[in-house]
GUVEXLO-271469 format. One line per field, with one value per residue (C-alpha): x negated, y, z negated; residue in three letters. Coordinates in nm, 4 decimals. Layout:
// residues N
c1: [X; ...]
c2: [Y; ...]
c3: [Z; ...]
type: [ala; ...]
//
This chain:
// residues 564
c1: [-13.4770; -13.6774; -13.7292; -13.9106; -13.7560; -13.6153; -13.2504; -13.0156; -12.6791; -12.3929; -12.4757; -12.2624; -12.2780; -12.3276; -12.6215; -12.7663; -12.7044; -12.9103; -13.2081; -13.1904; -13.1822; -13.4569; -13.6931; -13.5860; -13.3980; -13.0800; -12.8930; -12.5930; -12.2780; -12.3792; -12.7425; -12.5883; -12.3512; -12.6490; -12.8244; -12.5232; -12.4877; -12.8769; -12.8939; -13.1564; -13.4544; -13.4188; -13.3733; -13.6855; -13.8736; -13.7667; -13.8417; -14.1689; -14.2419; -14.5186; -14.3794; -14.5762; -14.7668; -14.5907; -14.6992; -14.8862; -14.7558; -14.8029; -14.7665; -14.3856; -14.4483; -14.6515; -14.6173; -14.9950; -15.2349; -15.4020; -15.4758; -15.7832; -15.7821; -15.8106; -16.1897; -16.3194; -16.5002; -16.2544; -16.3641; -16.1336; -16.0501; -16.3290; -16.6101; -16.6673; -16.9054; -16.8963; -16.7774; -16.7499; -16.5473; -16.2038; -16.0938; -16.2208; -16.1203; -15.7788; -15.5846; -15.6374; -15.6640; -15.8255; -15.6689; -15.3378; -15.4551; -15.3895; -15.0508; -14.9414; -15.0376; -14.9391; -14.6036; -14.6246; -14.6863; -14.4331; -14.1518; -14.2855; -14.3142; -13.9413; -13.8412; -13.9818; -13.8450; -13.4829; -13.5410; -13.7395; -13.5960; -13.5175; -13.7861; -13.9886; -14.2756; -14.2446; -14.0884; -14.4454; -14.6088; -14.4568; -14.5598; -14.9277; -14.9369; -14.8177; -15.0858; -15.3731; -15.2196; -15.3685; -15.2281; -15.2422; -15.2965; -15.6089; -15.7603; -15.6932; -15.7652; -15.4473; -15.6191; -15.8075; -15.4403; -15.2783; -15.5573; -15.5347; -15.1835; -15.2317; -15.4465; -15.2180; -14.9463; -15.1510; -15.2735; -14.9618; -14.9068; -15.2925; -15.5341; -15.5409; -15.9339; -15.9792; -15.7944; -15.9662; -16.2696; -16.1814; -16.0294; -16.3371; -16.4761; -16.1935; -16.2723; -15.9122; -16.0121; -16.3771; -16.2507; -15.9592; -16.1290; -16.4965; -16.6654; -16.8014; -17.0022; -17.0848; -17.4821; -17.7670; -17.8574; -17.4946; -17.2496; -16.9161; -16.6731; -16.3629; -16.3214; -16.4976; -16.2087; -15.9314; -16.0845; -16.0378; -15.7533; -15.5267; -15.6169; -15.7278; -15.7559; -15.5427; -15.6289; -15.5170; -15.4450; -15.7626; -15.9367; -16.1758; -16.2835; -16.4104; -16.3000; -15.9927; -15.9419; -15.9880; -16.3280; -16.4864; -16.6400; -16.9629; -16.8382; -16.6929; -17.0531; -17.2215; -16.9544; -16.9901; -17.3645; -17.2884; -17.0801; -17.3261; -17.4472; -17.0850; -16.9322; -16.6404; -16.7638; -16.5760; -16.5983; -16.7006; -17.0195; -17.1450; -17.3642; -17.5687; -17.6893; -18.0917; -18.0893; -17.8722; -18.0723; -18.1449; -17.8253; -17.6846; -18.0390; -18.1969; -17.9758; -17.8785; -17.5723; -17.3057; -17.4051; -17.1445; -17.2326; -16.8903; -16.7476; -16.4035; -16.3984; -16.6592; -16.5600; -16.7508; -17.1444; -17.3892; -17.6805; -17.9460; -18.1245; -17.8036; -17.7544; -17.8765; -18.1330; -18.1358; -17.9926; -17.6361; -17.5514; -17.1801; -17.0129; -16.9198; -16.5918; -16.7461; -16.9614; -17.2865; -17.2956; -17.6122; -17.5777; -17.9645; -18.0007; -18.0586; -18.2133; -18.0497; -17.7163; -17.6336; -17.7785; -17.5074; -17.1996; -17.3309; -17.3391; -16.9813; -16.9057; -17.0582; -16.8819; -16.5489; -16.6147; -16.6732; -16.3443; -16.1194; -16.2900; -16.0722; -15.7364; -15.6089; -15.6568; -15.3903; -15.1908; -15.1753; -15.1117; -14.8206; -14.6961; -14.7237; -14.5287; -14.2668; -14.1583; -14.1226; -13.9146; -13.7576; -13.7459; -13.9439; -13.7992; -14.0717; -14.0186; -14.2532; -14.0586; -14.0957; -14.4809; -14.5444; -14.2628; -14.2931; -14.5884; -14.8641; -14.7758; -14.7672; -15.0846; -15.2167; -15.0678; -15.2229; -15.5598; -15.5238; -15.4178; -15.7294; -15.5452; -15.3102; -15.0141; -14.7245; -14.6629; -14.6585; -14.3956; -14.1864; -14.1756; -14.0590; -13.7923; -13.6912; -13.6329; -13.3355; -13.4864; -13.4718; -13.0638; -12.9959; -12.6792; -12.8279; -13.1015; -12.8563; -12.7974; -13.1008; -13.2687; -13.1889; -13.2714; -13.5339; -13.5160; -13.6198; -13.3136; -13.0775; -13.2083; -13.3439; -13.0988; -12.7949; -12.9317; -12.9690; -12.6564; -12.4713; -12.4818; -12.2175; -12.5016; -12.7540; -13.0651; -13.0408; -13.3219; -13.4081; -13.7537; -13.7359; -13.3947; -13.5016; -13.8116; -13.5716; -13.3429; -13.6366; -13.8505; -13.5367; -13.5364; -13.9057; -13.8164; -13.5178; -13.7384; -13.9928; -13.7127; -13.6218; -13.9827; -14.0564; -14.3179; -14.4296; -14.8155; -14.7819; -14.7772; -14.7632; -15.1052; -15.3376; -15.1512; -14.8686; -14.4879; -14.3703; -14.1207; -14.3545; -14.5650; -14.4401; -14.2881; -14.0169; -13.8306; -13.9891; -13.6973; -13.4853; -13.7050; -13.5746; -13.2600; -13.2532; -13.0519; -13.2877; -13.2508; -12.9060; -12.7457; -12.9787; -12.8585; -12.5092; -12.6143; -12.7848; -12.4527; -12.2106; -12.4302; -12.3443; -12.0276; -12.0370; -12.1559; -12.5195; -12.7048; -12.9192; -12.6708; -12.5135; -12.2608; -12.1272; -12.1372; -12.4236; -12.1423; -11.8313; -11.6006; -11.2974; -11.5518; -11.7306; -11.4176; -11.3339; -11.6152; -11.4811; -11.2286; -10.8389; -10.8960; -10.5654; -10.5704; -10.7140; -10.8217; -10.9798; -11.1762; -11.2961; -11.3985; -11.6178; -11.7828; -11.8389; -12.0443; -12.2520; -12.3179; -12.3461; -12.5292; -12.2437; -11.8859; -11.6019; -11.3358; -10.9746; -10.8659; -11.1593; -11.0750; -10.7061; -10.7930; -11.0019; -10.7192; -10.4512; -10.5976; -10.8866; -10.8354; -10.4207; -10.4610; -10.1979; -10.0223; -9.9627; -10.2373; -10.0028; -9.9411; -10.3091; -10.1677; -9.8972; -10.1876; -10.4290; -10.1999; -10.0742; -10.4260; -10.4813; -10.1508; -10.2719; -10.6329; -10.6796; -10.4025; -10.5857; -10.3261; -10.3200; -10.7047; -10.7337; -10.4511; -10.7101; -11.0038; -10.9532; -10.8614; -11.1386; -11.4091; -11.2782; -11.2955; -11.7061; -11.7492; -11.6405; -11.8150; -12.1413; -12.1009; -12.0060; -12.2630; -12.2398; -12.3818; -12.7047; -12.7706; -12.9519]
c2: [10.2353; 9.8986; 9.7216; 9.3957; 9.4193; 9.0716; 8.9998; 9.0149; 9.0641; 8.8092; 8.4456; 8.2868; 8.0808; 8.3590; 8.4772; 8.0938; 8.0218; 8.3208; 8.2361; 7.8422; 7.9708; 8.1971; 7.9755; 7.6715; 7.5877; 7.6081; 7.3885; 7.1522; 7.2512; 7.0192; 7.1762; 7.5412; 7.4730; 7.2846; 7.6155; 7.8471; 7.6043; 7.6296; 7.9965; 8.2049; 8.0957; 7.7243; 7.7348; 7.9588; 7.6921; 7.4047; 7.5926; 7.6469; 7.3016; 7.1643; 6.8335; 6.5324; 6.4667; 6.2412; 5.9423; 6.0385; 5.9022; 5.5878; 5.4488; 5.3678; 5.1331; 4.9156; 5.0470; 5.1187; 5.3701; 5.6226; 5.8948; 5.8285; 5.8644; 6.2136; 6.2947; 6.0634; 6.1221; 5.9112; 5.6523; 5.4515; 5.1009; 5.1555; 5.2318; 5.1884; 5.4024; 5.1689; 4.8454; 4.8231; 5.1091; 5.0485; 5.4182; 5.5323; 5.2598; 5.3397; 5.2330; 5.5867; 5.4857; 5.7495; 5.5626; 5.6739; 6.0404; 6.3287; 6.3848; 6.0744; 6.1325; 6.4825; 6.3926; 6.1313; 6.4256; 6.6444; 6.3872; 6.3101; 6.7049; 6.7511; 6.4372; 6.5729; 6.9439; 6.7563; 6.5208; 6.6984; 6.7976; 7.1653; 7.3444; 7.5975; 7.3860; 7.2894; 7.6468; 7.7849; 7.5159; 7.6373; 7.9972; 7.8897; 7.6604; 8.0209; 8.2402; 8.0276; 7.9135; 7.6536; 7.4881; 7.0739; 7.0704; 7.3313; 7.1378; 6.8051; 6.5553; 6.4184; 6.3715; 6.7147; 6.8777; 6.6793; 6.7092; 7.0524; 7.0695; 6.7962; 7.0719; 7.3762; 7.1534; 7.0533; 7.3933; 7.5733; 7.7410; 7.8207; 8.0549; 8.2317; 8.2887; 7.9382; 7.8799; 8.1267; 7.9398; 7.5900; 7.6802; 7.8343; 7.5117; 7.3523; 7.0913; 7.1856; 7.5240; 7.5019; 7.3555; 7.5660; 7.9391; 7.8101; 7.7967; 7.4856; 7.6547; 7.9711; 7.9439; 8.1742; 8.2235; 8.2671; 8.4151; 8.3631; 8.6240; 8.4386; 8.3146; 8.6081; 8.8428; 8.6524; 8.5805; 8.9892; 9.0662; 8.8030; 8.5795; 8.8542; 9.1934; 9.2920; 9.5368; 9.8550; 10.1433; 10.2394; 10.5486; 10.5430; 10.2682; 9.9733; 10.1256; 9.9575; 10.1087; 9.8168; 9.6543; 9.7630; 9.5813; 9.5843; 9.3950; 9.1432; 9.0757; 9.0422; 8.8125; 8.5787; 8.5535; 8.4481; 8.1812; 8.0243; 7.6652; 7.4847; 7.2148; 6.9525; 6.5949; 6.3194; 5.9957; 6.1896; 6.2856; 5.9316; 6.0135; 6.3428; 6.5507; 6.5582; 6.9129; 6.8780; 6.5980; 6.7883; 6.8651; 6.8487; 6.9811; 6.6417; 6.4745; 6.1068; 6.0997; 6.0028; 6.2824; 6.5398; 6.9185; 7.1021; 6.9638; 6.9723; 6.8907; 6.6054; 6.6657; 6.9814; 6.9366; 7.2066; 7.2223; 7.4355; 7.5270; 7.6800; 7.9247; 8.2737; 8.3345; 8.7098; 8.9476; 9.0624; 9.4249; 9.5273; 9.8678; 10.1406; 9.9733; 9.6875; 9.9774; 9.9025; 9.5723; 9.3134; 8.9928; 8.8042; 8.5323; 8.1768; 7.8577; 7.5684; 7.4436; 7.5582; 7.9015; 7.8803; 7.8299; 8.0845; 8.3420; 8.2614; 8.3323; 8.6755; 8.7146; 8.6224; 8.8170; 9.1171; 9.1031; 9.0199; 9.3023; 9.5141; 9.6191; 9.5965; 9.2137; 9.1615; 9.3746; 9.2372; 8.9083; 9.0437; 9.2057; 8.8706; 8.6638; 8.9633; 8.9993; 8.5529; 8.5271; 8.8586; 9.0833; 9.2464; 9.6027; 9.7775; 10.1534; 10.3367; 10.3017; 9.9107; 9.9725; 10.2264; 10.0173; 9.6358; 9.5702; 9.7696; 9.6483; 9.2853; 9.3135; 9.4200; 9.1451; 8.9264; 9.0588; 9.0509; 8.6923; 8.5907; 8.5660; 8.2980; 8.2955; 8.1236; 8.3539; 8.6342; 8.5017; 8.3911; 8.7506; 8.8946; 8.6349; 8.7026; 9.0630; 9.2795; 9.3841; 9.0561; 9.0205; 9.3657; 9.3087; 9.4804; 9.2015; 8.9054; 8.8518; 9.0920; 8.8409; 8.6359; 8.2544; 8.0876; 7.7958; 7.5716; 7.7684; 7.6731; 7.3005; 7.1998; 7.3908; 7.2446; 6.8851; 7.0044; 7.1360; 6.8184; 6.5623; 6.3526; 6.1895; 5.9173; 5.8119; 5.4391; 5.2303; 5.1149; 5.3069; 5.3219; 5.4855; 5.7136; 5.8136; 5.8993; 6.1242; 6.3188; 6.3362; 6.5009; 6.7755; 6.8627; 6.8451; 7.1020; 7.3267; 7.3331; 7.4297; 7.6986; 7.8209; 7.7384; 7.4196; 7.2914; 7.3493; 7.4862; 7.8664; 8.0767; 8.2184; 8.2353; 8.5257; 8.2456; 8.2853; 8.6467; 8.6770; 8.7456; 8.9917; 9.1642; 9.5122; 9.6138; 9.3084; 9.0510; 8.7860; 8.9149; 8.7511; 8.3970; 8.5077; 8.5029; 8.4344; 8.1017; 8.0079; 8.1035; 7.8257; 7.5889; 7.6790; 7.6182; 7.3165; 7.1884; 7.2592; 7.1737; 6.7761; 6.7851; 6.6861; 6.3870; 6.0303; 6.0052; 5.6998; 5.7172; 5.7460; 5.4203; 5.6118; 5.8618; 6.2102; 6.4004; 6.6208; 6.4190; 6.7377; 6.5236; 6.3722; 6.7308; 6.8954; 6.6504; 6.7662; 7.1297; 7.2411; 7.3021; 7.1076; 7.1349; 7.5150; 7.6399; 7.9883; 7.8300; 7.5619; 7.8641; 8.0721; 7.8051; 7.6952; 8.0565; 8.0359; 7.7254; 7.8154; 8.1817; 8.4689; 8.7204; 8.6972; 8.7001; 8.9907; 8.8905; 8.9403; 8.7104; 8.4329; 8.4557; 8.4416; 8.1559; 7.9568; 8.0538; 8.0822; 7.8477; 7.5614; 7.5416; 7.6421; 7.9316; 7.7779; 7.9163; 7.9159; 7.6925; 7.4065; 7.2854; 7.1614; 6.9199; 6.7915; 6.7262; 6.5941; 6.3480; 6.2241; 6.1242; 5.9733; 5.7108; 5.7613; 5.4727; 5.5563; 5.6912; 5.9156; 6.0861; 6.0859; 6.2398; 6.5121; 6.6586; 6.5676; 6.7483; 7.0768; 7.0897; 6.9776; 7.2702; 7.4939; 7.4440; 7.4389; 7.8173; 7.8935; 7.7823; 7.9752; 8.2976; 8.5808; 8.5863; 8.2233; 8.3745; 8.5657; 8.4206]
c3: [-13.1226; -13.0449; -13.3929; -13.5180; -13.7899; -13.8705; -13.7286; -13.9931; -13.8155; -13.7173; -13.6425; -13.4195; -13.1157; -12.9109; -13.0745; -13.1413; -12.7430; -12.6801; -12.8832; -12.7841; -12.3826; -12.4234; -12.6353; -12.4552; -12.1145; -12.3065; -12.5503; -12.5701; -12.7934; -13.0717; -13.0823; -13.0587; -13.3784; -13.5350; -13.5356; -13.6223; -13.9387; -14.0397; -13.9754; -13.7831; -14.0120; -13.9755; -13.6404; -13.5654; -13.7882; -13.5792; -13.2558; -13.3938; -13.5076; -13.2523; -13.1024; -13.1062; -12.7656; -12.5292; -12.4126; -12.0720; -11.7085; -11.6023; -11.1903; -11.2224; -10.9163; -11.1637; -11.5046; -11.4785; -11.6950; -11.4871; -11.7276; -11.9043; -12.2942; -12.4525; -12.4547; -12.2159; -11.8767; -11.6266; -11.3841; -11.1469; -11.1070; -10.7826; -11.0168; -11.3839; -11.5533; -11.8648; -11.8222; -12.2447; -12.2927; -12.1626; -12.2447; -11.9559; -11.7188; -11.5420; -11.2199; -11.0511; -10.7196; -10.4983; -10.1921; -10.2883; -10.3240; -10.5564; -10.3865; -10.5284; -10.8732; -10.8596; -10.7850; -11.0873; -11.3176; -11.1868; -11.2100; -11.5716; -11.6738; -11.5696; -11.7746; -12.0969; -12.0441; -12.0225; -12.3416; -12.5906; -12.9277; -12.9389; -12.9477; -12.7545; -12.6917; -12.3412; -12.2426; -12.4084; -12.2244; -11.8926; -11.9627; -11.9998; -11.6893; -11.5122; -11.7276; -11.6339; -11.3242; -11.0751; -10.7710; -10.7789; -10.3836; -10.4246; -10.6934; -10.5190; -10.8194; -11.0157; -11.3376; -11.3395; -11.3364; -11.5745; -11.8221; -11.7739; -11.8107; -12.1319; -12.2820; -12.2479; -12.4161; -12.7305; -12.7737; -12.6582; -13.0100; -13.0747; -13.0175; -12.7116; -12.7182; -12.7671; -12.4926; -12.2268; -12.3458; -12.2868; -11.9759; -11.8318; -11.8717; -11.7274; -11.4393; -11.2392; -11.2784; -11.1997; -10.8846; -10.8390; -10.8641; -10.7178; -11.0540; -10.9174; -10.6654; -10.8501; -10.8611; -10.9204; -10.5403; -10.4304; -10.7497; -10.6742; -10.7964; -10.7953; -11.1654; -11.3256; -11.1490; -11.2319; -11.6149; -11.6442; -11.4387; -11.4945; -11.7701; -12.0488; -12.0547; -11.7014; -11.4623; -11.5429; -11.2802; -11.0737; -11.1654; -10.9061; -10.6101; -10.8557; -11.1813; -11.3121; -11.6617; -11.8438; -11.6386; -11.3233; -11.0335; -11.2049; -11.4410; -11.1999; -11.0777; -11.4134; -11.5699; -11.2523; -11.2891; -11.6831; -11.5457; -11.3099; -11.3330; -11.4326; -11.2304; -11.2627; -11.3512; -11.1764; -10.9325; -10.6547; -10.8696; -10.9365; -10.6485; -10.7797; -10.5086; -10.4972; -10.6120; -10.9005; -11.0919; -11.3832; -11.4767; -11.8309; -11.9188; -11.7867; -12.0743; -12.0012; -11.7997; -12.0901; -12.2950; -12.3061; -12.2484; -12.3649; -12.6713; -12.5632; -12.1806; -12.0890; -11.7319; -11.7228; -11.6544; -11.6589; -11.3522; -11.5140; -11.2026; -11.0743; -11.3799; -11.3176; -11.6359; -11.6108; -11.8110; -11.7605; -11.7570; -11.7784; -11.7621; -11.9818; -11.9960; -12.2310; -12.3965; -12.1741; -12.2772; -12.1962; -12.2073; -12.2399; -11.9973; -12.1443; -11.9727; -12.1669; -12.2071; -12.5386; -12.4369; -12.1016; -12.3360; -12.5706; -12.2772; -12.2015; -12.5563; -12.5525; -12.2364; -12.4420; -12.7362; -12.5585; -12.3617; -12.6764; -12.8448; -12.6437; -12.7743; -12.4018; -12.4137; -12.7163; -12.5434; -12.2064; -12.3470; -12.5479; -12.2324; -12.0386; -12.3203; -12.3457; -11.9771; -12.0107; -12.3001; -12.3266; -12.0138; -11.7242; -11.8277; -12.0276; -12.1264; -12.2978; -12.6308; -12.5856; -12.5538; -12.8211; -13.0997; -12.9705; -12.7534; -12.9552; -13.2919; -13.1502; -13.0202; -13.3600; -13.5235; -13.2460; -13.3188; -13.6747; -13.6771; -13.4689; -13.1308; -13.2843; -13.0474; -13.2256; -13.5240; -13.2984; -13.0726; -13.3574; -13.4906; -13.1280; -13.1205; -13.4608; -13.4354; -13.4119; -13.0826; -12.9432; -13.0364; -12.8994; -12.6985; -12.4050; -12.3805; -12.3530; -11.9817; -11.8698; -11.6729; -11.3715; -11.4752; -11.3455; -11.1426; -11.5084; -11.7119; -11.4266; -11.3359; -11.6878; -11.8711; -11.7396; -11.8071; -12.1639; -12.2179; -12.0951; -12.3085; -12.1955; -11.9050; -11.9825; -11.7444; -11.6526; -11.8201; -11.4579; -11.4137; -11.0693; -11.1066; -11.3505; -11.1753; -10.8701; -11.1150; -11.2825; -10.9564; -10.7888; -11.0391; -10.9797; -10.6191; -10.6680; -10.9027; -10.5858; -10.3177; -10.5497; -10.5738; -10.9135; -10.8177; -11.0917; -11.1501; -10.7942; -10.8161; -10.4973; -10.6268; -10.9101; -11.0045; -11.0778; -10.9904; -10.8595; -11.0861; -11.3836; -11.2243; -10.9136; -10.9974; -10.9752; -10.8626; -11.1229; -11.2039; -10.9439; -10.7209; -10.7890; -10.6006; -10.2332; -9.9228; -9.9298; -10.2927; -10.3754; -10.1612; -10.3188; -10.6481; -10.5519; -10.4134; -10.6971; -10.9492; -10.6976; -10.6934; -11.0773; -11.0074; -10.7524; -10.8319; -10.8565; -10.7516; -11.0166; -11.2896; -11.1478; -10.9351; -11.2300; -11.1961; -11.4405; -11.5346; -11.6329; -11.6817; -11.8838; -12.1107; -12.1604; -12.2630; -12.4832; -12.7078; -12.7308; -12.9774; -12.8681; -12.5695; -12.4791; -12.4622; -12.1425; -12.2668; -12.5737; -12.3386; -12.0994; -12.3863; -12.5328; -12.1908; -12.1585; -12.5047; -12.3684; -12.0577; -12.0170; -12.1777; -12.1236; -12.2410; -12.0142; -12.0457; -12.1192; -11.7521; -11.6244; -11.8585; -11.7555; -11.4099; -11.4503; -11.6466; -11.3819; -11.0307; -11.0777; -11.3250; -11.2566; -10.9244; -10.9119; -11.2291; -11.5722; -11.8358; -12.1056; -11.8270; -11.9001; -12.2391; -12.0597; -11.8379; -12.0875; -12.3580; -12.0966; -12.0295; -12.4138; -12.4456; -12.1801; -12.1352; -11.8996; -11.6775; -11.3427; -11.2217; -11.5918; -11.5721; -11.1908; -11.2996; -11.5477; -11.3967; -11.0640; -11.1844; -11.4324; -11.1632; -10.9579; -11.2773; -11.3112; -10.9440; -10.9601; -11.2853; -11.1922; -10.8634; -11.0196; -11.0511; -11.4408; -11.4301; -11.2889; -11.5774; -11.8507]
type: [unk; unk; unk; unk; unk; unk; unk; unk; unk; unk; unk; unk; unk; unk; unk; unk; unk; unk; unk; unk; unk; unk; unk; unk; unk; unk; unk; unk; unk; unk; unk; unk; unk; unk; unk; unk; unk; unk; unk; unk; unk; unk; unk; unk; unk; unk; unk; unk; unk; unk; unk; unk; unk; unk; unk; unk; unk; unk; unk; unk; unk; unk; unk; unk; unk; unk; unk; unk; unk; unk; unk; unk; unk; unk; unk; unk; unk; unk; unk; unk; unk; unk; unk; unk; unk; unk; unk; unk; unk; unk; unk; unk; unk; unk; unk; unk; unk; unk; unk; unk; unk; unk; unk; unk; unk; unk; unk; unk; unk; unk; unk; unk; unk; unk; unk; unk; unk; unk; unk; unk; unk; unk; unk; unk; unk; unk; unk; unk; unk; unk; unk; unk; unk; unk; unk; unk; unk; unk; unk; unk; unk; unk; unk; unk; unk; unk; unk; unk; unk; unk; unk; unk; unk; unk; unk; unk; unk; unk; unk; unk; unk; unk; unk; unk; unk; unk; unk; unk; unk; unk; unk; unk; unk; unk; unk; unk; unk; unk; unk; unk; unk; unk; unk; unk; unk; unk; unk; unk; unk; unk; unk; unk; unk; unk; unk; unk; unk; unk; unk; unk; unk; unk; unk; unk; unk; unk; unk; unk; unk; unk; unk; unk; unk; unk; unk; unk; unk; unk; unk; unk; unk; unk; unk; unk; unk; unk; unk; unk; unk; unk; unk; unk; unk; unk; unk; unk; unk; unk; unk; unk; unk; unk; unk; unk; unk; unk; unk; unk; unk; unk; unk; unk; unk; unk; unk; unk; unk; unk; unk; unk; unk; unk; unk; unk; unk; unk; unk; unk; unk; unk; unk; unk; unk; unk; unk; unk; unk; unk; unk; unk; unk; unk; unk; unk; unk; unk; unk; unk; unk; unk; unk; unk; unk; unk; unk; unk; unk; unk; unk; unk; unk; unk; unk; unk; unk; unk; unk; unk; unk; unk; unk; unk; unk; unk; unk; unk; unk; unk; unk; unk; unk; unk; unk; unk; unk; unk; unk; unk; unk; unk; unk; unk; unk; unk; unk; unk; unk; unk; unk; unk; unk; unk; unk; unk; unk; unk; unk; unk; unk; unk; unk; unk; unk; unk; unk; unk; unk; unk; unk; unk; unk; unk; unk; unk; unk; unk; unk; unk; unk; unk; unk; unk; unk; unk; unk; unk; unk; unk; unk; unk; unk; unk; unk; unk; unk; unk; unk; unk; unk; unk; unk; unk; unk; unk; unk; unk; unk; unk; unk; unk; unk; unk; unk; unk; unk; unk; unk; unk; unk; unk; unk; unk; unk; unk; unk; unk; unk; unk; unk; unk; unk; unk; unk; unk; unk; unk; unk; unk; unk; unk; unk; unk; unk; unk; unk; unk; unk; unk; unk; unk; unk; unk; unk; unk; unk; unk; unk; unk; unk; unk; unk; unk; unk; unk; unk; unk; unk; unk; unk; unk; unk; unk; unk; unk; unk; unk; unk; unk; unk; unk; unk; unk; unk; unk; unk; unk; unk; unk; unk; unk; unk; unk; unk; unk; unk; unk; unk; unk; unk; unk; unk; unk; unk; unk; unk; unk; unk; unk; unk; unk; unk; unk; unk; unk; unk; unk; unk; unk; unk; unk; unk; unk; unk; unk; unk; unk; unk; unk; unk; unk; unk; unk; unk; unk; unk; unk; unk; unk; unk; unk; unk; unk; unk; unk; unk; unk; unk; unk; unk; unk; unk; unk; unk; unk; unk; unk; unk; unk; unk; unk; unk; unk; unk; unk; unk; unk; unk; unk; unk; unk; unk; unk; unk; unk]
//
């Protein structure tokens, strides 16, 4: 029986690594052992302590600032809205184009993922970027995309309802789902549909044409009318179209309309001021139309109140969290014993996500042996997880080389079908919603060779690291206990990198057929001790490095390594 009772069973490297792997992207041996020593409660406290906001990315070409200070309407070096407010003045150059700045964001984010302290914060940010999905190439504004990402990170542990409200008025989302062209004369239903289907209440089984159990097509149309009149505000809006001169309720240009996002503005004569009638799915609710910016915000708040009053909304988010952090296999038992109780907690907790997720990851259910290795590693778990598990490399201080290294990680993620801030569609990455395959979609004839190529490349000299490999196998093994015992070495490598333990037969095969290349497992001690006796001797070093490189290359190509 699936249970949310707090886990109180054995607490070894195996359990600690499972938690650190799922809550983060992986962990080094030092982090795993610190978790074992501290215990589960201490580990959870560390994981769920929000990280401070990182320094925003700069243009690595000249180290210039291109992201405005939080809460500021941005301008560029081409046009300054307020010469006295330096917080709005950035070096964002429209000539370079959004692709350039989006690339800086992806490189910066890859660096944050690799180097952040042990925490769930970055992985939870990645979850939200997939949940409230936008595509940078569609948004076509580097600052809008970065600001949405920064908001999702800052509020990753916070209130789901507040996040839905903020995202509704977000400049990147207004542009991505055509909210900026949603007007009373021509309502655009894109955001109204995805707000319900993908972001909040979820689309249940279709009972009849246009009736999806949780909402109907009537509700999509009514919600679209509620949302009319909002648009993003940026440099291109410095010239206001004649028909929009009454935007912001005729307030002065520098008066914010939405407190949490000054890049959203309201065009009152494009707002549908009529009453909005919803279906029986929402109790035949009517939202009264208004004709001021305060009234339009109140309409959106009533819309969200109506959606979040439904039990299905909390259950939908918990289901998404479960599939991301635990397993895509959701049985009737799990829905009854895990999803519904956690959804009840989420509602009781005013939709604050952190405590609910922590309860899930602390549960007996989460530590069930059957749930270790039940997922296929995502590209982030593969790429970022490996870099985090290898403590023996360090990026060079040269910003160009550093940018090249982390940029290559972002490129590798994209090649493996997990392009940061660029999911395949508004539904996010298919591995988190496409039934029945879910995470199995990460592996294909196209992506498996790329995964193997990435792990192989860890063992060769990297120009961005001064012609050193990311994985120095000799240095890595030196941190292990009993490094002269080949079987113990393989056992410890398994604890760090693999979700499922090797059988004795597999461990022996790896020691004799792979590491010793057909020799006996105990012969490794002679090679290792000879290297320790003369650590600067090239021949002794190569005598251990060559078999270790062979072993790691083989390990990272094993089918078991794909399991997380």
